[in-house]
Phi, psi and omega in degrees: 000129181277141176256146181292139179296140182283138181289136180286134177271164177306323181293328178291321176296321177296321178299316179296318179296316180296319177302317179298319179297313183296317181294322177295319178296323178300317179301322181286326190263334191296337180284345178269117183305320183284350180254005179293331176294320176293323176299318178296319178296318179292325176296319177298316179295324178295318178296319178300314179296321179297314178292323176302313180299315182295320181291318186282337179260004177087007181279347180221125184268337182262135182288126177245324191302329180303329183289341179293338176294339177268356181257329187297315180301307178301319181296318180291320179298316180293324176301311182291321181301314182279346173286318184269337174254073186294340184271356183262121181286159175291143181231147182297331182295342179292342175296342178299337178297339184259004179299318178303325179294318178295321180293331182277348185303319180288352187246021184290348175295335175270070190303311185297322179294315179295319179294326177295317176296323178296320177297318177297319179298316179299321180295312182296310181291331176296316178295318178297321181289319175302317179297321180294316179295321176298320177297320179300312181293327176296314179294321179299316180293332182276331191241000180212148175264352181267058187285328187292312184286338182259357181292150180247043180296328178298329179289320177297319179296321179297319181298319178295315179298316181294324178296320178295319178296320179295321180293316180293328179290325176297321176297318180299312183297317184282344181260002184303319181296343187250004185241143180298154184302315182299320179293317179299315182296316180294318180297316180297317179297315180296324178295313180298320179296319179295319179296317179298315179299320180295318180289325176297319177297317178300315180299315181299314181293323179295320179291323183281343182302116185292332181188157179236135178301127192258002191239037177298322179297318179297318180299316181294323175295323179294319179299319178297318182294332180289341179282350178287161178307134185268149172242093187301318182295317178297316179297318181293319179295318179293322178296318179298320178295314179298315181298320179298316180293315181296321181285312183297321182267004181051040181294336181292345179278354180292121179298146177055034180297136178233166177299323180297317178297317180295323178298315180293325181288318184270347181073028179242157179289149179301316181293325178295315180293315181299315180296320180295317181291319181290312184270317181282326181260347177068030180204167178279166180300314182294320178296321181296309182294316180294327176297318177295321179294316179295321176298322178296316178297319178302314182296319180293321179293325179297327180275321183225078181293350180277349181289142178296132181298323181299322178294317180295321179298317179295319179293332181280355176108355178287135183261002177202155179294322181298313180298320179296312181299319180296315180294321181298313180294322181296318186271332183245352177072018179209169179275158178302319181294319178293321178296318180296321178297317178293328179293320179293321181289322185221074185297326182292320178295318180293323180293323179293320181294323183286000000 
């Protein structure tokens, strides 16, 4: 006996549209090695939407979608892991993160239990991913002065947004028996629309990201090496040598200067330079370079206070006004405009300080 086809609801049409967007994004991203993790995450979301569509329209009688709650956390973590550890190849053992989802597949009739485990999985992997992004930003601040363009703040914002969406969806799922059908349908549609908008934003930001810091592994090795017994005199002598070279050759004026670039220029190891600056100079690489840049701007302003600060900041190697203002306030305790005003009022005092 044939059954009449079920009428598609607006949410089902949205699911098909979202699948098309994700699959198109996969085609754009999959050729980029550092974006293959995002491609995998989008493929997972596409499969989830496909199974959702099949279950809700009667094309699939057995529940599959609850196990996806155990897949999203691992998929997102692996995407971020391979984004920040660009030098680490994909390994088959990483598939082990999805074993709990496979084990839960025969038990999807216990929807609430599987979803509860999925919520726990999202929480654990979310914390691991936040920690990973925090580690990335810590390494970026220590080993590069180009922190603004390489920062992954958009990724942190997406994680917060996705956590809020997951929390509201958990409320939606558990309140279904007590809510009218029209309210449930509208809530579900708005949730799906919000998730699609969030992923479109994630895709856009990932494509627009100009660059990703590539040396998190080097930084972690450097941290380990710093725990070894220190030789203060050696570190100070090496720092003095590095400082002499950086100052004499005005290397600090190089835009987007990184430890790797400085290593190649000076013929010294990245870990040697980092250790010398941290232990011998008592500061991070970015603080050291930005301090030299701010000092350079001070000297130029003392001679020509009429010059535009923005021009001087650009000449000093800063690639954005925001980065310059932050460094200026950090090193001098005031804003560029306030400093310039004090310079105009008392030029001799400012010249002596510089």
